[in-house]
C-alpha positions as CSV (number, residue, x, y, z in Angstrom):
1,M,-3.7,65.5,-10.6
2,D,-5.1,62.1,-9.9
3,L,-4.7,60.2,-13.2
4,A,-5.7,56.9,-11.7
5,R,-9.1,58.2,-10.6
6,F,-9.7,59.7,-14.1
7,L,-8.9,56.3,-15.7
8,E,-11.2,54.5,-13.3
9,L,-14.0,57.0,-14.0
10,A,-13.5,56.6,-17.8
11,R,-13.4,52.8,-17.5
12,N,-16.4,52.2,-15.2
13,H,-19.0,54.7,-16.5
14,G,-19.8,53.6,-20.1
15,W,-20.7,56.4,-22.4
16,Q,-19.9,59.0,-19.6
17,G,-16.4,57.6,-19.6
18,L,-16.2,58.0,-23.3
19,S,-17.5,61.6,-22.9
20,L,-14.7,62.2,-20.4
21,W,-12.1,61.2,-23.0
22,G,-13.9,63.6,-25.5
23,V,-13.7,66.4,-22.9
24,L,-10.1,65.7,-22.2
25,L,-9.3,65.8,-26.0
26,A,-11.3,69.0,-26.4
27,Q,-9.5,70.7,-23.5
28,A,-6.2,69.7,-25.0
29,L,-7.2,71.3,-28.3
30,L,-8.4,74.4,-26.5
31,W,-5.0,74.8,-24.8
32,A,-3.2,74.1,-28.0
33,G,-5.3,76.7,-29.8
34,L,-4.7,79.2,-27.1
35,V,-0.9,78.7,-27.2
36,R,-0.9,79.1,-31.0
37,L,-2.9,82.4,-30.7
38,H,-0.5,83.6,-28.0
39,L,2.6,82.8,-30.2
40,A,0.9,84.5,-33.2
41,L,0.3,87.6,-31.1
42,H,3.8,87.5,-29.7
43,R,5.1,87.7,-33.3
44,E,3.1,90.9,-33.8
45,E,4.6,92.6,-30.7
46,A,7.0,95.4,-31.8
47,P,9.1,97.8,-29.7
48,W,6.2,100.3,-30.0
49,E,8.0,103.4,-28.6
50,E,11.0,102.9,-30.9
51,C,8.8,102.1,-33.9
52,V,6.5,105.2,-33.5
53,G,9.5,107.4,-32.6
54,K,11.5,106.3,-35.7
55,I,8.5,106.9,-37.9
56,R,7.8,110.3,-36.4
57,S,11.5,111.3,-36.5
58,A,11.8,110.3,-40.2
59,F,8.8,112.3,-41.3
60,L,9.5,115.4,-39.1
61,R,13.3,115.8,-39.6
62,R,14.6,118.3,-42.2
63,V,18.2,117.2,-41.9
64,N,18.8,113.5,-42.7
65,G,15.1,112.9,-43.1
66,E,15.4,111.3,-46.5
67,E,18.0,108.8,-45.2
68,E,15.8,107.9,-42.3
69,L,12.8,107.4,-44.7
70,Q,14.9,105.0,-46.8
71,E,16.0,103.2,-43.6
72,L,12.3,103.0,-42.5
73,K,11.4,101.3,-45.8
74,V,13.6,98.3,-45.0
75,H,13.4,98.1,-41.2
76,A,11.4,95.2,-39.9
77,Y,9.4,95.7,-36.7
78,A,6.4,93.3,-36.8
79,P,4.5,91.8,-39.8
80,I,1.4,94.1,-39.5
81,V,3.5,97.2,-38.9
82,D,5.7,96.4,-41.9
83,K,2.6,96.0,-44.1
84,L,1.3,99.4,-42.9
85,V,4.6,101.1,-43.6
86,R,4.9,99.5,-47.1
87,M,1.3,100.5,-47.9
88,N,2.0,104.1,-46.8
89,F,5.0,104.4,-49.0
90,A,3.3,102.7,-52.0
91,E,0.4,105.1,-51.7
92,A,2.5,108.2,-50.9
93,K,1.1,110.2,-53.8
94,A,-2.5,109.6,-52.8
95,P,-4.4,112.2,-50.8
96,L,-4.2,112.0,-47.0
97,M,-7.8,110.9,-46.5
98,E,-7.4,108.0,-49.0
99,R,-4.2,106.8,-47.3
100,W,-5.9,107.0,-43.9
101,L,-8.8,104.9,-45.1
102,L,-6.5,102.4,-46.7
103,L,-4.4,102.1,-43.5
104,K,-7.5,101.8,-41.4
105,W,-8.8,99.1,-43.7
106,K,-5.5,97.2,-43.8
107,T,-5.3,97.3,-40.0
108,Q,-8.7,95.8,-39.6
109,E,-8.0,93.2,-42.3
110,C,-4.8,92.1,-40.5
111,L,-6.4,91.9,-37.1
112,R,-9.6,90.1,-38.3
113,P,-8.0,86.6,-38.4
114,Y,-6.8,86.9,-34.8
115,W,-10.3,87.9,-33.6
116,I,-11.9,85.1,-35.7
117,R,-9.5,82.5,-34.2
118,W,-10.2,83.9,-30.7
119,G,-14.0,83.7,-31.3
120,H,-13.7,80.1,-32.5
121,L,-11.8,79.3,-29.3
122,I,-14.6,80.9,-27.1
123,I,-17.3,79.0,-29.0
124,A,-15.3,75.7,-28.4
125,F,-15.0,76.7,-24.7
126,G,-18.8,76.9,-24.6
127,V,-19.2,73.5,-26.1
128,V,-16.7,71.9,-23.6
129,V,-18.5,73.6,-20.7
130,W,-21.8,72.3,-22.0
131,F,-20.4,68.7,-22.2
132,L,-18.9,69.1,-18.7
133,N,-22.3,70.3,-17.4
134,G,-23.9,67.2,-18.7
135,L,-21.3,65.1,-17.1
136,R,-21.8,67.0,-13.9
137,L,-25.5,66.1,-13.9
138,D,-24.7,62.4,-14.5
139,L,-21.6,61.9,-12.4
140,G,-21.5,64.9,-10.1
141,L,-18.7,67.4,-9.9
142,D,-16.6,65.9,-7.1
143,P,-15.3,62.9,-9.1
144,L,-14.0,65.3,-11.8
145,K,-12.0,67.4,-9.4
146,R,-8.3,66.9,-9.4
147,T,-8.4,64.9,-12.6
148,P,-7.3,66.1,-16.1
149,C,-10.9,67.0,-16.8
150,D,-11.2,69.3,-13.8
151,P,-13.6,72.1,-14.8
152,R,-11.5,74.6,-12.8
153,L,-8.8,74.3,-15.5
154,L,-11.3,75.7,-18.0
155,W,-11.7,78.9,-15.9
156,V,-7.9,79.4,-16.0
157,W,-8.1,78.9,-19.8
158,L,-10.9,81.5,-20.0
159,G,-9.0,83.9,-17.9
160,Y,-6.0,83.7,-20.2
161,S,-8.1,84.0,-23.3
162,M,-9.5,87.3,-21.9
163,I,-5.9,88.4,-21.4
164,L,-5.3,87.6,-25.1
165,A,-8.4,89.6,-26.0
166,W,-6.9,92.6,-24.1
167,K,-3.6,92.1,-26.0
168,L,-5.5,92.2,-29.2
169,V,-7.2,95.5,-28.2
170,R,-3.8,96.9,-27.1
171,L,-2.3,95.8,-30.5
172,H,-5.0,97.6,-32.3
173,G,-4.3,100.8,-30.3
174,N,-0.6,100.6,-31.0
175,L,-1.3,100.1,-34.7
176,V,-3.5,103.3,-34.6
177,R,-0.5,105.1,-33.1
178,V,1.6,103.8,-36.1
179,Q,-1.0,105.1,-38.5
180,R,-1.0,108.5,-36.9
181,S,2.7,108.7,-37.0
182,L,2.8,107.7,-40.7
183,L,0.1,110.2,-41.7
184,V,0.3,113.2,-39.4
185,P,3.3,113.0,-37.2
186,R,3.3,115.3,-34.2
187,R,6.3,116.3,-32.1
188,D,4.5,116.1,-28.8
189,E,2.8,112.7,-29.2
């Protein structure tokens, strides 16, 4: 990266230079937001096969099943999974359909903040691209290349944000597996 060229552009182009500083700050905030979302999703990752297997085993076993259920109540996998397990045991006396609706609602409620944060990041990405497009019209794209405001860095950011969206979808699918294993465990799942 050519920091000297960026500083020269920012110093010699008046309000466009000030806009470059704004774009640089916005890009830094975008990257910080993406890293925070990545870390939050990483906390929600659980050993899914072990988690679903232990839940199924606890509900399907006749021998030692009660001990495994007690162990399941205190085991910690990931924050959302633990909420689902606690809710299932708290509502154990409720009919199956009510528990299914409650678990489905709780899953959506727990995932909603991640999707909202991801959506805000995508909107901010659009604003930064809009500013960069304006700067491209005024300054051209060549002076911005190989500087900290390089528009190509934004496409890398967008690619990783799409990977995080895929991780959110995968997390939802794994939580549905946890729901199924809590409500109607099957041996051949």
